[in-house]
C-alpha positions as CSV (number, residue, x, y, z in Angstrom):
1,M,-9.2,-21.3,31.1
2,K,-6.8,-21.3,28.2
3,S,-7.8,-24.9,27.4
4,I,-11.5,-23.9,27.3
5,S,-10.7,-21.0,25.0
6,F,-8.7,-23.3,22.8
7,I,-11.6,-25.8,22.6
8,C,-14.0,-22.9,21.8
9,L,-11.7,-21.8,18.9
10,L,-11.6,-25.3,17.6
11,I,-15.4,-25.5,17.6
12,I,-15.6,-22.2,15.8
13,G,-13.1,-23.6,13.2
14,F,-15.1,-26.8,12.7
15,L,-18.3,-24.8,12.3
16,L,-16.7,-22.5,9.7
17,I,-15.1,-25.2,7.6
18,G,-17.4,-28.1,8.4
19,N,-20.4,-26.4,6.8
20,S,-18.4,-26.2,3.6
21,F,-17.9,-30.0,3.5
22,A,-21.5,-30.8,4.3
23,N,-22.4,-30.8,0.7
24,D,-20.0,-32.6,-1.7
25,S,-21.0,-30.3,-4.5
26,I,-19.5,-27.2,-2.8
27,K,-16.7,-25.8,-4.9
28,S,-13.1,-26.0,-3.6
29,D,-12.7,-22.2,-3.6
30,E,-15.5,-22.0,-1.1
31,I,-13.8,-24.5,1.1
32,T,-10.5,-22.6,0.8
33,C,-12.3,-19.4,1.7
34,N,-13.9,-20.9,4.8
35,L,-10.7,-22.5,5.9
36,C,-8.8,-19.2,5.5
37,N,-11.4,-17.5,7.7
38,A,-11.1,-20.2,10.3
39,I,-7.3,-19.7,10.3
40,V,-7.6,-15.9,10.6
41,G,-10.1,-16.2,13.4
42,F,-7.7,-18.5,15.3
43,A,-4.7,-16.3,14.7
44,E,-6.6,-13.1,15.7
45,K,-6.8,-14.4,19.3
46,Y,-3.0,-14.6,19.6
47,V,-1.6,-11.6,17.8
48,T,-2.2,-9.2,20.7
49,T,0.0,-11.4,22.9
50,N,3.8,-11.1,23.1
51,A,4.2,-14.2,21.0
52,T,6.8,-14.0,18.2
53,E,6.0,-14.5,14.6
54,Q,7.5,-18.0,14.8
55,E,5.5,-18.9,17.8
56,L,2.3,-17.7,16.1
57,I,3.0,-19.8,13.1
58,K,3.6,-22.8,15.4
59,K,0.2,-22.2,17.0
60,L,-1.4,-22.2,13.5
61,D,0.4,-25.4,12.6
62,D,-0.8,-27.0,15.9
63,Y,-4.3,-25.8,15.0
64,C,-4.1,-27.5,11.6
65,G,-2.8,-30.7,13.2
66,I,-5.8,-31.3,15.3
67,L,-8.3,-30.7,12.5
68,P,-9.9,-33.8,10.9
69,S,-7.6,-35.4,8.4
70,E,-9.6,-34.2,5.4
71,F,-9.0,-30.6,6.4
72,S,-5.6,-30.8,7.9
73,Q,-3.4,-30.8,4.8
74,S,-5.2,-27.9,3.2
75,C,-4.9,-26.0,6.4
76,V,-1.1,-26.7,6.5
77,E,-0.7,-25.5,2.9
78,T,-2.6,-22.3,3.6
79,V,-0.5,-21.6,6.7
80,N,2.7,-22.3,4.8
81,N,1.7,-20.0,1.9
82,Y,-0.1,-17.3,3.8
83,G,0.4,-17.7,7.5
84,V,3.1,-15.0,7.8
85,L,1.1,-12.6,5.6
86,I,-2.1,-13.2,7.7
87,I,-0.2,-12.5,10.9
88,R,1.3,-9.3,9.6
89,L,-2.0,-8.1,8.3
90,L,-3.6,-8.7,11.7
91,I,-0.7,-6.9,13.4
92,N,-1.2,-4.1,10.9
93,K,-4.8,-3.8,12.2
94,E,-6.4,-4.9,9.0
95,D,-10.1,-6.0,9.5
96,A,-10.0,-9.7,10.1
97,D,-13.3,-10.1,8.2
98,N,-11.6,-8.8,5.1
99,I,-8.1,-10.4,5.2
100,C,-9.1,-13.5,3.2
101,I,-10.6,-11.3,0.6
102,M,-7.5,-9.1,0.5
103,I,-5.2,-12.1,-0.1
104,E,-7.7,-13.5,-2.7
105,L,-8.6,-16.7,-0.9
106,C,-12.3,-15.5,-0.7
107,P,-14.3,-13.8,-3.4
108,K,-14.7,-10.1,-3.3
109,S,-18.2,-8.7,-2.7
110,S,-19.3,-5.2,-3.7
111,S,-18.9,-4.0,-0.1
112,S,-15.6,-5.7,0.7
113,S,-12.1,-4.2,0.9
114,P,-10.0,-4.2,-2.3
115,S,-7.7,-7.1,-2.9
116,L,-4.2,-6.6,-1.6
117,F,-3.0,-8.0,-4.9
118,L,-5.3,-6.0,-7.1
119,I,-3.8,-5.5,-10.6
120,N,-5.2,-4.3,-13.9
121,E,-2.7,-5.4,-16.5
122,N,-4.5,-3.4,-19.2
123,N,-4.2,-0.2,-17.2
124,S,-1.3,1.9,-18.5
125,N,-1.7,4.7,-16.0
126,S,-0.1,4.8,-12.5
127,N,-3.2,3.5,-10.7
128,G,-2.2,-0.1,-11.1
129,T,-0.1,-2.4,-8.9
130,D,2.3,0.3,-7.8
131,C,-0.5,2.4,-6.4
132,E,-1.9,-0.5,-4.5
133,I,1.5,-1.5,-3.1
134,C,2.4,2.1,-2.2
135,T,-0.9,2.7,-0.4
136,F,-0.6,-0.5,1.6
137,I,3.0,0.0,2.7
138,T,2.3,3.7,3.5
139,K,-0.5,2.6,5.9
140,Y,1.8,-0.1,7.3
141,A,4.5,2.6,7.8
142,E,2.0,4.9,9.5
143,N,1.1,2.2,12.1
144,L,4.8,1.6,12.8
145,L,5.4,5.4,13.0
146,E,2.7,5.6,15.6
147,A,4.5,2.9,17.5
148,N,7.6,5.1,17.6
149,K,9.6,2.9,15.3
150,T,12.7,4.5,13.7
151,I,13.0,4.8,9.9
152,E,15.5,2.0,10.0
153,D,13.1,-0.2,11.8
154,I,10.3,0.7,9.5
155,V,12.4,-0.1,6.4
156,K,13.3,-3.5,7.8
157,V,9.7,-4.4,8.9
158,V,8.2,-3.3,5.6
159,D,10.9,-5.1,3.7
160,D,10.2,-8.3,5.6
161,F,6.5,-7.9,4.8
162,C,7.2,-7.4,1.1
163,K,9.2,-10.6,1.0
164,V,6.1,-12.7,2.0
165,L,4.1,-11.3,-0.9
166,P,3.5,-13.5,-4.0
167,S,6.6,-13.3,-6.4
168,Q,5.0,-11.1,-9.0
169,Y,4.6,-8.3,-6.3
170,K,7.6,-8.9,-4.2
171,T,10.3,-7.2,-6.2
172,D,8.4,-3.9,-6.7
173,C,7.4,-3.9,-3.1
174,V,11.0,-4.4,-1.8
175,A,12.3,-1.7,-4.2
176,M,9.6,0.7,-3.1
177,A,10.3,0.1,0.6
178,S,14.1,0.6,0.1
179,N,13.8,3.7,-2.0
180,Y,10.8,5.6,-0.7
181,I,10.3,4.8,3.0
182,P,12.2,8.0,4.2
183,A,10.1,10.2,1.9
184,I,6.9,8.4,3.0
185,V,7.8,8.8,6.6
186,K,8.6,12.5,6.2
187,M,5.2,13.1,4.5
188,L,3.3,11.2,7.1
189,E,5.0,13.3,9.8
190,N,3.7,16.3,7.8
191,N,0.2,15.0,8.2
192,Y,-0.2,13.6,4.6
193,N,-2.5,10.6,4.4
194,A,-1.6,7.4,2.4
195,E,-3.6,8.5,-0.7
196,Q,-1.8,11.9,-0.7
197,V,1.6,10.4,-0.2
198,C,1.3,8.0,-3.1
199,Q,0.0,10.7,-5.3
200,K,2.9,12.9,-4.5
201,L,5.3,10.0,-5.2
202,S,3.5,9.5,-8.6
203,F,2.5,5.9,-7.8
204,C,-1.2,6.8,-7.8
205,L,-3.0,9.2,-10.1
206,P,-4.0,12.5,-8.5
207,P,-7.6,13.7,-8.6
208,P,-8.7,15.4,-11.8
209,P,-7.2,18.8,-12.3
210,P,-9.3,21.8,-11.2
211,S,-11.6,23.4,-13.7
212,T,-9.7,26.1,-15.6
213,E,-12.8,28.3,-15.7
214,G,-12.0,31.5,-13.9
215,T,-8.5,30.3,-13.2
216,T,-5.5,32.1,-14.7
217,L,-2.4,30.4,-16.0
218,C,-0.5,32.1,-13.1
219,D,-2.8,30.3,-10.6
220,L,-2.1,27.0,-12.2
221,C,1.7,27.7,-12.2
222,L,1.6,28.6,-8.5
223,D,-0.1,25.3,-7.8
224,F,2.5,23.5,-9.9
225,A,5.3,25.3,-8.1
226,N,4.0,24.4,-4.7
227,D,3.8,20.7,-5.7
228,A,7.3,21.0,-7.3
229,I,8.7,22.3,-4.0
230,E,7.2,19.4,-2.0
231,I,8.5,16.9,-4.6
232,V,12.1,18.2,-4.3
233,E,11.9,18.2,-0.5
234,N,10.3,14.7,-0.1
235,S,10.8,12.5,-3.1
236,G,13.2,10.1,-4.7
237,D,13.0,10.3,-8.6
238,V,12.5,14.1,-8.6
239,E,13.0,14.8,-12.3
240,A,10.5,12.2,-13.5
241,Q,7.9,13.4,-11.0
242,L,8.4,17.1,-12.0
243,L,7.8,16.1,-15.7
244,K,4.6,14.3,-14.6
245,E,3.5,17.5,-12.9
246,C,4.0,19.4,-16.1
247,K,1.6,17.0,-17.9
248,Y,-0.9,17.1,-15.0
249,F,-1.2,20.9,-14.8
250,F,-0.6,22.0,-18.4
251,S,-1.9,19.2,-20.6
252,F,-4.8,21.3,-21.8
253,I,-2.2,23.8,-23.2
254,P,0.3,21.7,-25.2
255,T,2.7,24.6,-25.8
256,I,3.0,25.4,-22.1
257,E,3.3,21.7,-21.3
258,N,6.1,21.3,-23.8
259,Q,7.8,24.4,-22.5
260,C,7.5,23.2,-18.9
261,E,9.0,19.8,-19.8
262,K,11.8,21.5,-21.8
263,I,12.7,23.9,-18.9
264,I,12.7,21.0,-16.4
265,S,15.0,18.9,-18.5
266,E,17.4,21.7,-19.4
267,N,17.5,23.4,-16.0
268,F,16.8,20.6,-13.6
269,D,19.9,21.1,-11.3
270,A,19.3,24.9,-11.2
271,I,15.7,24.4,-10.3
272,V,16.5,21.9,-7.6
273,N,19.1,24.2,-6.2
274,E,16.8,27.2,-6.1
275,I,14.1,25.2,-4.4
276,Q,16.6,23.9,-1.8
277,D,17.5,27.6,-1.2
278,H,13.9,28.1,-0.4
279,I,12.7,29.9,-3.5
280,N,9.0,30.8,-3.3
281,P,6.4,29.6,-5.8
282,T,6.0,33.0,-7.4
283,S,9.7,33.3,-8.1
284,L,9.8,29.8,-9.5
285,C,7.1,30.6,-12.0
286,Q,8.6,34.0,-12.9
287,N,12.3,33.0,-13.2
288,F,12.0,29.6,-14.9
289,L,8.5,29.3,-16.5
290,H,8.2,33.0,-17.3
291,I,4.6,33.1,-16.0
292,C,3.2,35.4,-13.3
293,N,5.4,38.3,-14.5
């Protein structure tokens, strides 16, 4: 039965990549895309088994070895460069149909998932590469948490995953995993989703601030204080994130924004100590920002 399934998979692979070679005018990137999809389709059949990562890579190498010679070398190169990443994405329950798009071996369509390596080099705000990496590893950590992995296990697995990313993303991913996994896990345990986690950690931009119509400065300060308390309890670089919160909540009133930043900078330790002593949002606004009196 296994041999029949194996033959069926080979036939599927030949159909997927053979059509690309039927016309010599087909571009190499289309060939690469179809070959990637064939590899993902083959790998998908085995990731639910108890096979190790090395055993899965060996199966992919064997698959490449029995393809026609004109396909074999390209297959081997794809497995060498992306095999581990493909396997980990499948284990992470990513949609197999979108994996080759995510790793940029297939073109992105309007309905497809975003690229795993999405980057806008002209974007100076926080919704760039860091946002994409944070969102992805948070979802990865969420799956591991559901599998009852410890924080230490999650750090190691995510760190290993980061190391198979292209070099331009590897360093940031490893640093993020090392520094923020405990905070990410704590927020996931408190029912935050990936988008909310990465916004709280200031890797992704928050949604636009609420309209100030009908909203008092005290209301905004209380929202700021609630966020500040969560940041102190859950985050790594607390001071930088509190300063970003000043800008987010009070940018429409420059004097208040400047006052907020000055107070955070000059009273940072005292504010953190008060929050750790369970100060409430109203007291934080009254005692430090002199709002809500």
